N, C-alpha and C positions, 0 to 999 in steps of 0.2 A: 504494500500500500504506500502510495507516495505521500510525502509531507512537504508540500511546496510553500516557499515563502519568498517574497519579493524584497530584495535588499537594495537600499538607496545609499549611494556614496556621494558626498558633497566635497568637491575639491575646489578651493577658492583662494584668492589673494586676500590679504588683510591690510589695514591701514593703522595709523596710531590713534584712531578714534574708536573707542570701545563700543559705543552705542551704534555707530555705523556698521561695525562688523557684526554685531548681534542682529541688527535689522537685515543685513545681507543674508545671514544664515537662516533667518526666519523665511525670507523670500525663497531661498533655495530649498528649504525643507518643504515648503508648499509646492514647489515645482516637482520635487521628488514624489510627493504624495499624489499629485495630479497624474503622474506617470505610473501610479500603482504601487509605490513603495509601501511596505508595511513596517520595516525597520530601517531607520535612517541614521547613518553614522557621520559625524562631523570630524574634522581634522583636529590634531592636538593644539590646544591653546588658541582656539579660533577667534576669541574676542579681542585679540591684540596682535601686533607684530610679535615675532619671536624675539622676546626681550632678553633672552639668556645669552645673546652674543656679547654682552658686556656685564660687568659687575657694578650695578648702579642701585643704590638704596632707594631712589625714587620709584623704581619699578615695583616695589612692594605695594605701592598704592593701587596697582592693578588687581590685587587679590580681593576675593570676596568669600563670604560664607557659603557653604553648600550643605543644605538647601539655602538659597539666597536669591538675590535679584534676577540673575540670569535663569536659574532653574524655575523661578516663578513664571517668567515669560514662556519658557519652553514647555513647562507642564501644561499651561493653558493651551498652547498650540497643539501639543500631543493629543490632548483630549478632544479638541475641535476637529482635528484631522483623522483621529483614530490610528495614529502611528506611534511606534516606539522611537524614542530619540536617545542617541548616545552622544553626550556632550562633554567635551574635555575642557576643564577650567582650572584657573589658578586659585587654589583654595587657601583662605586664611582660617586656620583651625583655631588659633588662639593668639594672643599677643606674642609676636616674635616666632610663631610656629606656622610654617607654610608647607603646602603639598601640591604636587602636580596630580590632579584628580579628575576622574571621569564619573559623571553622574548618569544614571540610567532612569529614564522616565517611560512609564508604560503607556499603552495606547488609550487608557482611560484617563490619562493625566496624572496618575499617581506617581510618587517618587519611590522608586524601588530600592535605591541605595547608591553607594559610590565605591569606586576602587581607587586607592592611592598608589601611584607609581612606586614600584619596589626598587628598580635599578636606576640609579641616577648618574648620568655621564658628567665628565669634567674634561672637556677637550677644548682646543682653541675655537672660539665662536660658539661653544655649547657649554657655558659655565653654569650648569644646572645645580651643582652642589652648593653654590652661593645662595640659591633661592629655596631649594626644596629639601625638606626632611624626607628620608626614605619612608615608604608606606609602612604602616603599623597594623594593617587590617588583614594581612595575608591575601591570598588569591580569592577571587569572588566569582560566583555565577549568579545570574539573575533570571528568574523564571518570568519571562514576558508573555504577553498574550499569544505571540506567534512562535516563539522558540525559547529554549533555555540557552542563554548566551554567556560567553566569557569575555571580559574586557581586560586587555593589557595595554600598555602605553609605550610607544616608540622604543626606547632603549631596552625595554623588556624583551623585544623581539629577538635579541641576540642570545637569549638564555633558554635552552630547551626545557629546563625544569619548569619554567613558568607555564609554557604551553601544555606540558604533560600533566602537571598537577591540576590545572584548570580544566583540562579535558576529563581527567579522572573524577573530578567533582560533578561532571554531568553536562558540561558545555557542548552544545551541538554546533555552534559557530564560535570562532575566535575573532574578535575585532581588535585592531591595532590602530587607534588614532595616532598620527605621526607628524613630526616636523623634521624633515631631513633633507639635506641638499649638498651641493658641491660648493667649495670655495671657487670664486670666479677666476682665480689665478691658476687653477688646475688645468692640466692638459686632458684631452679627450680620452686617451686610453685609461688614465686614472679614474676619470668620471665613470666610464663604462664598467670598470672593475668594481667600483664601489656600488653602483646601482645594481649590478648583477648579484653581488653578495647580499644586498638588502632584500632583493626579491627572492633569491634562492633560499635563504635561511627561513623565511616565513613560509614558503611553499613546502619546505622540508617538515615544518611543524604540522602542516596539513596531512602530509603522507604518514608521518610517524604516529599521528593520533587519530587518523581517519575522520577528520572534520574539515568543513570549509573554513578558510582563513580569509579575512578581509582586511586589507591595509588601506588607510585613507590618509593621504599626504597633502600638504599645501603646495601652492605654486607661487611664483613671483620672486623677485630679487629683493633681498633685505640685507643691508649692511655687509656687503661683500659675499653673501651666500645666495646662490640660486637654488631655491627649493625646487626639487625635480618632479613634483607631482607623481605621475606613474601609479596612481591608486589602482588597486587590482583586487580580484577575487580568484582564489585558487580552490579547485575542488579537492576532495580527499585523496586524490592521486597526484596532486601537484600540477594538474592542467589548469592553465589560465583561462577562466571563463570571460574575463574582461580585464583590460589594461588601459589606463587613462593616458592622456597626453602629458608630456613633460613641461609644457608651456602654458596650457590654457585652463581656465576654469571649466569645470564639468559637473553636471548632475547626471548620474547614471543609475539606472534601475535594472537589476538582473534577477531573474527567477532562478532559485536553486531548489533542489529536491533533497531535503535532509535525510530522507529514508535511504538514500544511496549509501550513507555512512555504514549502515549495517552490512551491505554487500561488500564494501571495501574492507571492513574489519573482519568479516568472515574469511575472505580469501587471502588477506595479508594480516595475520592475527597478532599484530604488535601488542595490542591491549589485552590479549589472552596469555601472553608470556608470563610465566610464574615470577619472573624477576621484577615485575612491576609491584610486587608485594613490598618492596623496599620503600615505595612512595606512600603506601597505605596509611601508616601512622600519621604522616603529615596531613594527608587528605582528611582523615578522621578528625583531627584536631580542628582543621579549618571548618569542616561541616558542623562540628559541635560548638564552634564559636570560641574555643579556648585560645 
């Protein structure tokens, strides 16, 4: 029996105007819903420019509570459109404590919860450790109206443990809101190697765990970085069902059949291997909320 769901990916440029970016995202979510999307994923930190290119204390003013102003707007929108929204935001948890966080809003407008990014990079132009405390909630799955989903965030994509544990917790789809690009000074072969590595590692998570994987990345040039877009959907065998432009804003909707995961997992039984028992104590703790 099939279990089909329509996935909406919003790939866009951003400005230094937070309200303008939120309004653009709302417009593009509406566009995705009009195309039939049931779950819509936005890119990482979509309400601002990618501010982590510098260490600037003024950027902490961009943070907000979750739930908070942005989720209030998106919850109302989710309920009106009957879609699930995955929204990556800069969270102010408490005075002086901040996280890179994604909120999940169900199709009835309810707030299902949030995931705080676990792996935090510190590279030239990506100084996230200056801003973000590593997540303290563990890995999360969210039982939405249309599917049980797992949400990871950008740098998490390089760690197979994150995908495996989230899949073992019951995720049918893994979503990765992302902000990644090339330094504008790099040569083409280096750019191609980096892009291919980014796409390959996420497609490998799809294969290893028998799930669809969705990566949503921004586009546009910001402070010497050209964000490469390339948002994509991989099926559980690593086949790309969709790949976006490296230059243009796009709103894409793709139908996927989640029931196919069962067939892939039966014939390539990575999740039946007895060695996955080594993960089970961690999974049990996360499910129990310890």
